[in-house]
N, C-alpha and C positions, 0 to 999 in steps of 0.2 A: 722441646717441651714434652712430647709424647714418645720419645725414643724413635724406633724405626717404623712406627705406625704411620701410614699414609692412606688417603682415600683412594689411591690407585688400586690397592689390593685388599683393603679392609673397609668395613662399614663403621661409620662414626655416628653415635647417638648422643644427644644431650638428654639426660634423664633428670627430671625434676623430682625432688623428694617432697611428697605431699604431707604437710603437717596438719591437715584438716581431719580431725577424728571422725567426721561424718562421711567422708569420702569412702567409696568402695575400693579405691586403689591407693596404695602407699607410694608407688613410683609411677610416673607418667612420662612417656617419651612420644616423639612424633610417630603416630601410627601404631603404638602399642602401649600397654599399661600392665602393671604387675600388682596383684592384690596385697602381697605380703613378701617378707624376706624369702620364704621358701619358693615362691613363684619366681622371684628375681634370681635366686640362686640356681634354679633349674634352667632359666634362660642363659645365665652366665656359663653354665656347664655345657649346654647344647651348642652354644655359639663361641666357645673358647674365648670368652670376654675378659678383657683387662679394664679395670675401672680406675679412673683418676678423679680426685675431688676437684671440682671447679670452683665451688663456693659452699657455704653452709647448706644450701638447699638445691644444689645442682651437681650432677656427676657427668663426666665425659666417659663414654663407654666405647671402646674399640673392640669389634667382634667380627666373626665370620659373616659373610653374606649368606643369604638363604635361598634355597631352591626347592620347589615341590614338584614331584613327579608322580603321575598316576599310573598304576599298574593293574593288570588283571589279577583277580584274587589268587589264582594258582601261582602266578609269577611272584606275587608279594609274599606268599607263604614260603616259597623256596629261598627267599633272601635270608641269609644267616646274619642278621643284624639285630641290635637291641630294639625292643618295642617300648613305646611310650604313648601315653594318651595326651592329646593336645586339643585345645579349643580352636575351632575354625567356625567363624560366623555363628558363635553361640552354641555350637554342638561339639560334644566331646567325641573325638575320633582317634582310632589307633593309627600310629605311624611307626615306620622303621627309620632309623637314623644312620646316615653315613657321613663321615667328615673327610674332606679333602684338605689335608694339612698343608699342602704346597700352594694351592690356589685360595685357601681360606674360605671354603664354602661348606656349609652344612646342608645336606640334601635330606628332605623328608619324603619318604615314599608312602603314598596312600593308595588304598584300594579304589580303583575306578568303579563308580556306581553305574548300574545300568541306566539307560535313559528313561525318563518318565514318559509313559504313553497315556493318552487320554482316550 
């Protein structure tokens, strides 16, 4: 049904197409949501996603798994990788992205923030 995709090496998402015009999100999946086509397209590019139609209102998405690594700012600056802004817990942060095409993993490198002291 889905070719060579298996959950052994890929992440599988069911994405519901939201037809409610009042909703903030056009696409909703378990643990994530996408505001519009551009947001969903960025996800598909970052995660090397392949999309299958499951029904009129549901998609099956096979994509890379993800990993986040925190680095010191000087180490992050030395990485020769593309930079992108991403939302994490409601905050826009800069990340650098590296893809492992063999293991099907997208790694997002973030700058480790200093601890908060009171």
